[in-house]
C-alpha positions, 0 to 999 in steps of 0.5 A, spaced: 036 806 155 039 811 150 044 814 156 046 807 158 048 805 150 051 812 150 056 810 156 057 803 153 059 806 147 064 811 150 067 806 154 068 801 149 072 807 144 076 809 150 078 802 151 080 801 144 084 808 144 088 806 150 090 799 147 092 802 141 096 807 145 099 801 149 101 798 142 104 804 139 108 805 145 110 797 145 113 798 138 117 804 140 120 800 146 122 794 142 125 798 136 130 800 141 137 797 141 139 792 147 145 795 151 150 790 152 152 789 160 159 790 158 164 794 153 169 790 149 176 792 151 180 796 146 186 792 142 193 792 146 198 798 143 204 795 141 210 798 145 217 799 141 223 796 144 230 797 142 234 790 140 241 790 141 243 784 136 247 785 130 253 787 127 256 793 129 262 798 127 264 804 131 270 809 133 273 811 139 277 816 142 280 818 149 285 818 154 290 813 157 296 812 162 301 807 162 305 805 168 312 802 166 317 800 171 324 798 168 329 793 172 336 792 169 337 785 167 331 783 171 334 785 178 337 792 178 331 797 179 331 803 175 325 806 177 318 807 174 314 813 170 307 814 167 306 814 160 300 818 158 296 821 152 291 820 147 288 815 143 283 814 137 281 808 134 275 803 131 272 797 133 267 792 130 263 787 134 257 782 134 252 782 139 246 777 141 240 779 145 236 774 149 231 777 153 235 782 157 241 779 157 246 781 151 252 777 149 257 779 144 264 779 141 269 785 139 275 787 136 278 793 137 285 797 134 287 804 136 293 808 135 296 812 141 301 817 143 302 815 150 309 817 153 313 818 159 320 818 162 324 818 168 332 818 170 334 811 172 336 811 179 341 806 177 345 809 172 343 816 171 341 816 164 333 817 162 329 811 160 323 813 156 317 809 154 312 810 148 306 806 146 304 807 139 298 802 138 294 797 142 289 792 140 284 788 144 280 782 142 274 781 148 268 777 150 262 781 153 256 780 157 251 786 158 244 787 161 239 791 157 234 796 160 231 798 153 235 803 150 240 803 155 246 797 156 250 796 162 256 791 160 263 788 162 268 785 157 274 781 158 279 778 153 287 779 150 291 785 149 297 787 145 301 793 145 306 796 140 312 799 145 318 803 143 323 804 149 329 809 149 335 810 153 337 818 153 343 822 156 340 826 162 345 832 160 344 832 152 338 828 151 342 824 145 339 817 144 344 812 147 340 806 145 333 804 143 328 797 142 321 795 140 317 790 143 310 788 142 308 784 149 301 781 150 297 781 156 289 781 158 284 786 159 278 787 163 273 793 162 266 796 163 261 801 160 254 804 159 251 804 152 245 808 150 241 807 143 239 815 141 237 814 134 235 808 130 241 804 129 246 809 133 249 808 140 254 812 144 258 809 150 263 811 155 268 805 157 273 804 162 279 799 160 285 796 164 290 792 160 295 787 164 301 786 160 306 781 160 313 783 162 317 785 156 325 783 156 328 788 152 335 788 149 338 794 148 344 794 142 348 800 140 354 800 135 359 799 140 355 792 143 350 791 147 348 795 153 344 789 156 337 788 157 331 791 162 325 787 164 320 792 163 313 791 167 307 795 164 300 796 165 295 801 163 288 804 164 284 807 158 277 812 158 274 812 152 268 815 148 265 811 143 260 811 137 257 805 134 253 804 128 249 797 128 247 794 121 239 791 121 233 794 124 234 796 132 226 796 133 222 790 136 214 790 137 212 787 144 205 787 146 
């Protein structure tokens, strides 16, 4: 009887002890945080892109070559020559960027020293042309790839020309005249933004000038006139500064 009672007590104590251990283990498990089935994605990082919109000013310099053909009284050919040299100047413009399309307007004025001559095949004297300055007013359209802009331009042009007729023997001047013909221009370039608000570009332009009717007058009277056909090509490097912030944030 006493043995049975002892076994009963041992069994009861064992059951109570196991229940206490199970309760403590359950409490520990309940205290653990619930792990989510997925983790939240990190917030998107803003990417900086270049904005070509705004007012800009700049300087340019390069090389030019002009073709000049003289016809006495518009009928008798005297020959052609190239007037080559350097040019420096400045530009001011404004651009609007719409997506990757960039539209703009620009005015440019340049000093130039493009000169050349040939011996007249009709009279044997020397015909000389010199371009001292030119200007353009153009519209632009471009395509932007962040800090790189590909663009084309077109508009009107005007040139300041000086013409001379010299002796082929002594070099003395017989007659001279000035002309400022108008014309058209087309061009294209690639521009790169290399620092906040600063960009550099390389540009090619062709100018189609209207024929100029030039009348040469000397003290003894008129030598008659020449119709001078002219066009020229330019390759320039340009440096621009754009006012306003060049950076936009895109997510």
